C-alpha positions as CSV (number, residue, x, y, z in Angstrom):
1,M,-142.6,-96.1,71.9
2,T,-144.7,-94.3,70.4
3,D,-144.9,-90.3,71.5
4,K,-148.6,-90.6,70.8
5,L,-151.5,-92.0,72.9
6,I,-154.4,-93.9,71.2
7,I,-158.1,-93.1,73.1
8,F,-160.0,-96.2,72.4
9,D,-163.6,-95.1,73.6
10,T,-165.9,-98.1,74.8
11,T,-168.8,-95.4,76.0
12,L,-171.2,-97.6,73.2
13,R,-170.3,-101.3,74.2
14,D,-168.7,-101.6,77.9
15,G,-170.6,-98.1,78.8
16,E,-174.0,-99.3,77.4
17,Q,-174.4,-102.3,80.5
18,S,-174.8,-99.5,82.6
19,P,-178.0,-100.7,84.4
20,G,-181.0,-99.5,81.8
21,A,-178.3,-97.6,79.2
22,S,-179.5,-99.7,76.4
23,M,-179.4,-97.3,73.3
24,T,-180.9,-97.8,70.0
25,R,-179.5,-97.7,67.2
26,E,-180.2,-93.9,66.1
27,M,-178.9,-92.9,69.5
28,K,-175.3,-94.9,69.3
29,I,-174.9,-92.7,65.6
30,R,-175.4,-89.7,67.7
31,V,-173.2,-90.5,70.0
32,A,-170.4,-91.7,67.0
33,R,-170.8,-88.8,65.3
34,Q,-169.7,-86.6,68.8
35,L,-166.9,-89.3,69.9
36,E,-165.4,-88.2,66.3
37,K,-165.7,-84.5,66.3
38,L,-164.1,-85.6,70.2
39,G,-161.5,-86.8,67.9
40,V,-161.5,-90.5,69.2
41,D,-159.2,-93.1,67.8
42,V,-161.0,-96.5,67.9
43,I,-165.4,-96.7,68.5
44,E,-166.1,-99.8,70.2
45,A,-169.6,-99.1,68.7
46,G,-171.0,-102.2,70.5
47,F,-170.9,-106.6,70.4
48,A,-172.2,-107.3,67.0
49,A,-173.6,-111.1,67.4
50,A,-175.0,-110.1,71.0
51,S,-178.2,-109.1,69.1
52,Q,-180.1,-107.9,65.5
53,G,-180.0,-104.5,66.9
54,D,-176.6,-104.3,67.3
55,F,-175.6,-105.4,64.5
56,E,-177.2,-103.1,62.7
57,A,-175.7,-100.5,64.9
58,V,-172.1,-101.2,64.5
59,K,-172.7,-101.4,60.6
60,A,-175.0,-98.2,61.8
61,V,-171.6,-96.6,63.0
62,A,-169.3,-98.2,60.7
63,E,-170.9,-96.6,58.1
64,I,-171.1,-93.3,59.3
65,V,-167.5,-92.6,60.5
66,K,-164.6,-91.8,58.6
67,N,-161.9,-90.0,60.6
68,S,-162.2,-92.4,63.5
69,T,-161.0,-96.4,63.2
70,V,-165.1,-98.7,64.1
71,C,-164.7,-101.4,66.0
72,S,-167.0,-105.0,66.9
73,L,-165.9,-107.0,70.5
74,A,-166.4,-110.8,69.9
75,R,-165.4,-114.0,72.0
76,A,-162.8,-115.6,71.1
77,G,-165.1,-117.8,68.8
78,E,-166.0,-118.5,65.0
79,V,-169.6,-117.1,64.8
80,D,-168.7,-114.3,67.2
81,V,-165.8,-112.7,65.0
82,R,-167.5,-114.1,61.9
83,R,-170.5,-111.3,63.2
84,A,-168.0,-109.0,63.9
85,G,-166.3,-108.7,60.8
86,E,-169.4,-107.9,59.0
87,A,-170.5,-105.3,61.2
88,I,-167.6,-103.4,60.3
89,R,-166.8,-104.3,57.0
90,P,-168.1,-100.7,55.9
91,A,-165.5,-99.2,57.7
92,K,-163.1,-96.5,56.1
93,S,-161.0,-98.1,58.8
94,G,-162.2,-101.1,61.1
95,R,-161.2,-103.0,64.1
96,I,-162.0,-106.7,65.5
97,H,-161.5,-106.8,69.4
98,T,-161.5,-110.2,70.3
99,F,-160.9,-111.5,73.9
100,I,-161.0,-115.1,76.1
101,A,-160.9,-115.2,79.7
102,T,-157.1,-116.4,81.0
103,S,-157.4,-116.2,84.9
104,P,-157.4,-119.7,86.5
105,I,-160.8,-118.7,88.1
106,H,-162.7,-117.7,84.8
107,M,-161.0,-121.0,82.7
108,Q,-161.9,-123.3,85.4
109,H,-165.6,-122.3,86.0
110,K,-166.9,-120.2,83.3
111,L,-165.3,-121.9,80.1
112,R,-164.3,-125.0,81.7
113,M,-160.9,-125.2,79.7
114,N,-157.6,-126.2,80.3
115,E,-154.5,-123.2,79.0
116,D,-153.8,-125.1,76.2
117,Q,-157.3,-124.9,74.7
118,V,-157.9,-121.2,75.8
119,V,-154.6,-120.2,73.7
120,E,-155.5,-122.2,70.9
121,R,-159.0,-121.0,71.0
122,A,-157.5,-117.3,71.0
123,V,-154.7,-117.9,67.9
124,A,-157.6,-118.9,65.8
125,A,-159.6,-115.5,66.6
126,V,-157.0,-113.8,65.6
127,K,-156.4,-115.8,62.5
128,L,-159.7,-115.5,62.0
129,A,-160.4,-112.1,62.6
130,L,-157.5,-111.2,59.7
131,E,-159.3,-112.1,57.5
132,Y,-161.6,-109.7,57.8
133,T,-159.4,-106.7,58.9
134,D,-155.5,-106.1,59.6
135,N,-156.3,-104.3,62.6
136,V,-156.6,-106.9,65.7
137,E,-157.1,-106.5,68.5
138,F,-156.2,-109.7,71.8
139,S,-157.3,-108.7,75.0
140,A,-157.2,-111.5,78.0
141,E,-159.9,-110.7,79.6
142,D,-159.6,-110.5,83.7
143,A,-155.5,-110.4,83.4
144,V,-155.1,-109.0,86.6
145,R,-155.7,-112.3,88.1
146,S,-154.1,-114.5,85.4
147,D,-150.9,-116.1,86.0
148,M,-147.9,-114.3,84.8
149,D,-146.2,-117.1,82.5
150,F,-149.9,-117.9,81.1
151,L,-150.6,-114.5,80.4
152,V,-146.3,-114.4,78.4
153,R,-147.4,-117.4,76.6
154,I,-150.6,-116.5,74.9
155,F,-150.1,-113.2,73.6
156,D,-147.0,-114.3,72.6
157,E,-149.2,-117.4,70.4
158,V,-151.6,-114.3,69.1
159,I,-148.7,-112.0,68.3
160,K,-147.4,-114.4,66.6
161,A,-150.8,-115.1,64.9
162,G,-151.5,-111.5,63.5
163,A,-152.9,-109.5,66.6
164,T,-152.0,-106.0,66.3
165,T,-152.9,-104.6,69.8
166,L,-152.8,-106.6,73.0
167,N,-154.8,-104.9,75.6
168,V,-154.2,-106.0,78.9
169,P,-157.7,-105.4,81.1
170,D,-158.3,-105.3,85.2
171,T,-162.0,-106.8,84.0
172,V,-162.9,-106.4,88.4
173,G,-161.3,-103.4,88.9
174,Y,-158.8,-105.2,91.7
175,S,-155.4,-103.6,91.0
176,I,-153.8,-100.5,92.9
177,P,-151.7,-97.8,90.3
178,A,-148.5,-99.8,91.1
179,A,-148.6,-103.3,90.7
180,W,-150.9,-102.5,87.7
181,G,-148.0,-100.6,86.3
182,E,-145.3,-103.5,87.3
183,R,-147.6,-105.9,85.6
184,I,-147.6,-104.1,82.3
185,R,-144.1,-103.4,82.4
186,Q,-142.9,-106.9,82.9
187,L,-145.4,-107.8,80.2
188,I,-144.2,-105.4,77.7
189,A,-140.0,-106.8,79.1
190,R,-140.7,-110.9,79.3
191,V,-143.1,-111.2,75.9
192,P,-141.4,-111.2,72.0
193,N,-141.8,-108.7,69.7
194,S,-143.7,-106.6,72.1
195,G,-142.6,-104.2,70.3
196,K,-144.5,-105.3,67.3
197,V,-147.7,-104.6,68.9
198,I,-149.2,-101.7,70.5
199,W,-150.0,-102.5,74.2
200,S,-153.8,-101.7,76.0
201,T,-155.1,-101.3,78.9
202,H,-159.0,-101.8,80.2
203,C,-159.6,-101.1,83.3
204,H,-162.7,-100.6,85.8
205,N,-163.4,-97.8,88.4
206,D,-164.6,-100.8,91.4
207,L,-162.0,-99.7,94.2
208,G,-162.0,-96.3,92.3
209,L,-158.5,-96.2,90.6
210,A,-159.3,-97.3,87.5
211,V,-157.7,-93.9,85.9
212,A,-155.0,-94.4,87.8
213,N,-154.4,-97.6,86.9
214,S,-154.7,-96.8,83.2
215,L,-151.7,-93.8,83.6
216,S,-149.3,-96.0,85.7
217,A,-149.3,-98.2,82.5
218,V,-149.1,-95.9,80.1
219,I,-145.9,-94.6,82.3
220,N,-145.1,-98.2,82.3
221,G,-145.1,-98.8,78.2
222,A,-149.2,-98.7,77.1
223,R,-149.9,-96.7,74.5
224,Q,-153.2,-97.1,74.2
225,V,-156.3,-96.2,77.1
226,E,-159.8,-98.0,77.0
227,C,-162.3,-95.6,78.2
228,T,-165.9,-94.3,78.7
229,I,-167.0,-90.5,78.3
230,N,-168.1,-89.2,81.9
231,G,-166.5,-93.0,83.7
232,L,-169.7,-95.1,82.0
233,G,-169.6,-98.8,82.5
234,E,-170.8,-101.2,84.2
235,R,-170.6,-101.7,87.9
236,A,-168.6,-98.8,89.3
237,G,-167.9,-97.9,85.7
238,N,-164.4,-97.6,83.7
239,A,-162.0,-95.0,84.0
240,A,-163.6,-91.5,82.4
241,L,-161.9,-90.7,79.1
242,E,-162.0,-86.5,80.5
243,E,-160.0,-87.4,82.8
244,V,-157.4,-89.4,81.4
245,V,-156.6,-87.4,78.2
246,M,-156.3,-83.9,80.5
247,T,-154.2,-85.5,83.0
248,V,-151.7,-86.8,80.1
249,R,-152.5,-83.2,78.9
250,T,-151.7,-81.3,82.0
251,R,-149.0,-82.8,83.2
252,R,-147.2,-82.6,80.3
253,D,-144.2,-83.1,81.9
254,L,-144.7,-86.5,83.3
255,F,-145.7,-88.1,80.2
256,N,-144.7,-86.2,77.4
257,L,-147.2,-87.7,75.1
258,A,-150.5,-86.3,72.8
259,T,-153.8,-87.4,72.1
260,R,-155.8,-86.4,68.7
261,I,-158.9,-85.4,71.5
262,D,-160.2,-81.9,70.9
263,T,-161.0,-81.0,74.1
264,T,-163.1,-78.1,73.9
265,Q,-166.0,-80.8,72.7
266,I,-165.1,-82.8,76.4
267,V,-167.9,-81.2,78.1
268,P,-170.4,-81.0,74.8
269,T,-169.3,-84.7,74.5
270,S,-170.5,-86.1,78.3
271,K,-173.8,-83.7,78.0
272,L,-174.2,-85.5,74.9
273,V,-173.9,-89.4,76.5
274,S,-175.6,-87.9,80.0
275,S,-179.3,-87.3,78.4
276,I,-179.1,-90.1,76.2
277,T,-178.2,-92.8,79.0
278,G,-179.5,-91.2,81.5
279,Y,-177.3,-91.2,83.9
280,P,-175.9,-87.7,85.3
281,V,-172.8,-86.0,86.4
282,Q,-172.4,-85.4,89.6
283,P,-171.8,-81.6,90.2
284,N,-167.8,-82.8,92.2
285,K,-167.2,-84.7,88.6
286,A,-163.4,-84.1,87.9
287,I,-163.3,-82.0,84.3
288,V,-167.1,-82.2,83.6
289,G,-169.3,-82.2,86.9
290,A,-170.8,-78.7,87.3
291,N,-168.7,-77.9,90.0
292,A,-165.4,-78.6,88.6
293,F,-164.3,-75.0,87.9
294,A,-165.9,-73.2,90.5
295,H,-164.6,-71.7,94.0
296,E,-166.5,-71.2,97.0
297,S,-163.8,-70.5,99.6
298,G,-162.8,-66.7,99.6
299,I,-159.4,-67.7,100.0
300,H,-159.6,-68.9,96.5
301,Q,-161.6,-66.8,95.0
302,D,-159.5,-63.8,95.9
303,G,-156.4,-66.0,94.0
304,V,-158.7,-66.9,90.9
305,L,-158.8,-63.1,90.5
306,K,-155.3,-62.1,91.0
307,H,-154.3,-65.0,89.1
308,R,-156.1,-67.8,87.5
309,E,-153.4,-70.2,88.0
310,T,-153.7,-70.0,91.9
311,Y,-156.1,-72.4,92.0
312,E,-156.8,-73.4,88.5
313,I,-154.5,-76.1,86.5
314,M,-156.6,-76.0,83.3
315,R,-158.7,-73.6,81.7
316,A,-163.0,-74.1,81.7
317,E,-162.9,-72.9,78.1
318,D,-160.3,-75.8,76.9
319,V,-162.3,-78.6,77.9
320,G,-165.7,-77.1,76.2
321,W,-167.2,-74.8,79.0
322,N,-168.2,-71.6,77.4
323,A,-171.4,-69.7,77.5
324,N,-173.3,-71.2,75.2
325,K,-176.9,-69.6,75.5
326,L,-179.2,-69.6,72.0
327,T,-180.6,-65.9,71.9
328,L,-183.6,-67.2,70.1
329,G,-187.0,-67.2,71.6
330,K,-190.8,-67.2,70.3
331,L,-190.2,-65.1,67.6
332,S,-187.0,-66.5,66.0
333,G,-187.7,-68.9,62.5
334,R,-186.8,-72.2,61.6
335,N,-183.6,-71.4,59.8
336,A,-182.2,-69.8,63.1
337,L,-183.1,-73.0,65.0
338,R,-181.7,-75.0,61.6
339,Q,-178.2,-73.2,62.2
340,R,-178.5,-74.0,66.1
341,F,-178.6,-77.4,65.0
342,S,-175.9,-77.5,62.6
343,A,-174.1,-76.2,64.5
344,L,-174.5,-78.7,67.8
345,D,-174.2,-81.9,65.1
346,I,-177.7,-82.5,64.9
347,E,-179.1,-83.4,62.1
348,F,-183.1,-84.7,61.3
349,A,-183.8,-87.5,58.7
350,T,-187.1,-85.4,57.9
351,E,-188.5,-82.1,57.4
352,E,-190.9,-83.1,59.2
353,M,-189.3,-84.6,62.3
354,F,-187.4,-81.4,62.1
355,N,-191.1,-79.2,62.5
356,A,-192.0,-80.7,65.5
357,A,-188.3,-80.3,66.9
358,F,-189.6,-77.0,65.7
359,Q,-193.1,-77.3,67.4
360,R,-191.2,-78.7,70.7
361,F,-189.4,-75.3,70.6
362,K,-192.0,-73.3,70.7
363,E,-193.6,-74.2,73.3
364,L,-190.1,-74.0,75.3
365,A,-189.7,-70.4,74.2
366,D,-193.4,-69.7,75.5
367,R,-192.4,-71.3,78.4
368,K,-188.8,-70.5,79.1
369,H,-186.9,-67.2,79.1
370,E,-183.5,-67.9,77.9
371,I,-182.9,-71.5,75.9
372,F,-179.7,-73.0,76.2
373,D,-178.1,-76.0,74.0
374,E,-178.5,-78.4,76.4
375,D,-182.5,-77.4,75.6
376,L,-181.9,-78.0,72.3
377,Q,-180.1,-81.5,73.1
378,A,-183.1,-81.8,75.1
379,L,-185.7,-81.5,72.3
380,V,-184.5,-84.0,70.6
381,S,-183.7,-86.5,73.0
382,D,-187.7,-86.3,73.0
383,E,-188.1,-87.2,69.4
384,E,-186.1,-90.3,70.4
385,V,-188.2,-90.5,73.0
386,A,-190.8,-90.5,70.5
387,K,-189.3,-93.2,68.5
388,V,-189.6,-96.0,71.2
389,S,-193.7,-97.8,70.5
390,E,-195.8,-95.0,72.5
391,H,-198.1,-97.7,74.2
392,F,-198.5,-95.2,76.5
393,H,-198.5,-92.0,76.4
394,L,-199.3,-88.7,78.7
395,L,-202.3,-86.6,77.5
396,S,-203.1,-84.4,80.6
397,L,-201.8,-84.7,84.2
398,R,-203.1,-82.3,87.0
399,A,-201.0,-82.5,90.8
400,H,-202.7,-80.4,93.9
401,S,-199.7,-80.1,96.9
402,E,-200.7,-78.2,99.9
403,T,-199.4,-77.7,102.8
404,G,-201.1,-80.4,105.5
405,I,-203.2,-81.9,103.2
406,L,-201.9,-85.2,100.9
407,P,-201.0,-84.1,97.6
408,V,-203.8,-85.8,94.6
409,A,-202.6,-85.9,91.3
410,K,-205.4,-86.8,88.0
411,V,-204.4,-88.3,85.3
412,V,-205.4,-89.3,81.9
413,V,-202.9,-92.0,79.6
414,N,-203.5,-92.5,75.9
415,I,-203.2,-96.5,75.7
416,G,-203.2,-97.8,72.7
417,G,-205.9,-95.3,70.9
418,V,-207.8,-95.9,74.0
419,R,-208.5,-93.4,77.1
420,H,-207.9,-93.5,80.5
421,E,-207.6,-91.4,83.4
422,A,-206.8,-92.4,87.4
423,E,-206.8,-90.0,90.7
424,A,-204.5,-91.3,93.3
425,E,-203.4,-89.3,96.8
426,G,-199.2,-89.8,97.5
427,G,-196.2,-88.6,100.0
428,G,-195.6,-85.8,97.1
429,P,-197.0,-84.8,94.0
430,V,-195.2,-87.3,92.1
431,D,-195.4,-90.3,94.4
432,A,-199.2,-89.2,93.8
433,T,-198.8,-89.3,89.9
434,F,-196.8,-92.2,89.2
435,Q,-199.4,-94.0,91.6
436,A,-202.7,-92.4,89.5
437,I,-200.4,-93.8,86.8
438,E,-200.3,-97.4,88.3
439,K,-204.1,-97.6,88.9
440,I,-204.1,-97.5,85.1
441,V,-201.3,-99.2,83.7
442,H,-200.2,-102.0,86.9
443,S,-197.7,-102.8,85.2
444,G,-195.9,-104.6,88.2
445,T,-192.7,-102.8,88.1
446,E,-190.2,-102.1,90.5
447,L,-189.0,-98.2,90.8
448,Q,-185.3,-98.7,90.9
449,L,-184.1,-95.4,90.6
450,Y,-185.7,-92.0,90.7
451,S,-183.0,-89.1,89.7
452,V,-183.8,-84.9,89.3
453,N,-181.2,-83.0,87.1
454,N,-181.8,-79.2,86.5
455,I,-180.5,-79.3,82.2
456,T,-179.7,-75.0,82.8
457,S,-179.4,-72.8,85.1
458,G,-182.0,-71.2,86.8
459,T,-185.6,-71.3,88.3
460,D,-187.3,-71.6,84.4
461,A,-184.6,-74.2,84.0
462,Q,-186.2,-77.4,82.7
463,G,-185.9,-80.5,85.0
464,E,-185.0,-83.7,83.4
465,V,-186.3,-86.7,85.3
466,T,-184.4,-90.4,85.0
467,V,-186.0,-93.3,86.6
468,R,-185.3,-96.3,86.5
469,L,-187.6,-99.8,86.7
470,A,-186.9,-103.5,86.3
471,K,-189.1,-106.0,85.8
472,G,-188.7,-109.6,84.8
473,G,-185.5,-109.5,85.3
474,R,-185.1,-106.6,82.7
475,I,-184.6,-103.3,83.6
476,V,-184.5,-99.7,81.5
477,N,-184.0,-96.4,82.5
478,G,-186.7,-93.4,81.3
479,Q,-186.5,-89.9,80.7
480,G,-188.3,-86.6,80.5
481,A,-188.0,-83.2,80.5
482,D,-189.7,-80.1,80.8
483,T,-189.7,-76.9,82.9
484,D,-192.4,-79.1,85.1
485,I,-190.8,-81.3,87.9
486,V,-194.0,-83.6,87.8
487,V,-194.4,-83.5,84.3
488,A,-191.4,-84.7,83.3
489,S,-191.9,-86.9,85.8
490,A,-195.1,-88.6,84.6
491,K,-192.8,-88.6,81.1
492,A,-189.9,-90.2,82.6
493,Y,-192.0,-93.1,84.1
494,L,-194.4,-93.3,80.9
495,N,-191.1,-93.5,79.0
496,G,-189.4,-96.5,80.3
497,L,-192.9,-98.0,80.9
498,N,-193.5,-97.9,76.9
499,K,-189.6,-99.3,77.0
500,L,-190.4,-102.5,78.8
501,H,-192.9,-102.5,76.7
502,S,-190.9,-102.5,73.0
503,K,-189.2,-105.5,74.8
504,Q,-185.8,-103.8,73.8
505,E,-182.9,-105.2,75.2
506,R,-179.6,-106.1,74.9
507,S,-177.3,-109.2,75.6
508,H,-173.2,-108.7,76.7
509,P,-170.5,-110.5,77.5
510,Q,-168.5,-108.9,80.3
511,L,-164.6,-107.4,79.4
């Protein structure tokens, strides 16, 4: 057994399957750069065969990442595997991750194949993948509900075919730690030549046990964990990278394993993914939540002041919680801002893009006393929002709210170069704003989520608003940030409408 735990991050693939969390090519590149800085071993950049956009995104990540392996998912079929192989071709280190379902319910109702056909398909996919890379991972989809004897058989065959990593997924989040650990132990014990491959686990969080199941797998011999930043993923999400890494690091007495992760990059990575996907982190989330190192109880506060380890098992600084205030203001120069962007690994493709960000920084500095790194991340997110075809653009907004009087809002929106305005009442200023926008656009969308998150602390903090809009089977997240929460709400709503209008969408398999 190796004393190293491989961290396989699938934020850009499985995480992107969260409703409305689909990323553009540029967004994926930003997240990939940060994952590389974090020290992730394998970055699953997407599912190349899903769409031309996904193919280009995987290829772009493969071109820029040098210190992590770049991986593409592929169903066990020639078209998918070849598409994945072409996408990762530019990578310094590339991997193809191919999979096929192995549970009776999936084989019968989804694949309509028998066991022999599934094994034949899996072996063929692995052999084909080897034409592109010697780093091939095979996953038995829905392994949690698969027959153990059949799992032993198919894993034996793909090892013979040349697979180097075998992944055992709890695709539906069904298992519990004791049972999952035992399943991993039995597979390693029963599969011939099991010592020639890396055993991996990929756990979903439907019962809230993804991290616990993953760690049980590690205790029983798995040496790769597939996880996501903030536990992002479809349904209830995946195992959270930050929780897996910090558990292994904090409990070295039990695991005696090391990772490549630079833990001081955990919080910055969490904040970047949250900003880009529109999925805020709950305050009481382990490791990366705002309250993770807060002590309210007087007894706890007294103990921590006397000796930190009385109530804290980790240092906040170790995971990236630190003073990140940028002491720049409206009189600060362009060079100081450029240096801070560089320290945050934020790059601008053109000088015009930096000039636009600098102008937004100046405008924000006029309204906000102190500027934080999170504010700069939001400024860049605004730049990415602007890259979405702005069919709808907010020109102005006036909202009035007074006790005892129904709130009213008046909005002016540019639609395809034509100015439109409308006024509406609502249950509050945000509702009135949305009603006024709908008087103009008549979108017919369903508002599924409205969420407000403060980007930094203080009463002058920017508010970050996320709305989830659904129409015709498509779901998008719209985002907006401003020191005025009503303005941020209008920006978020229009951003969502622009995404729907641009018809950007993804198609994903489920693993």
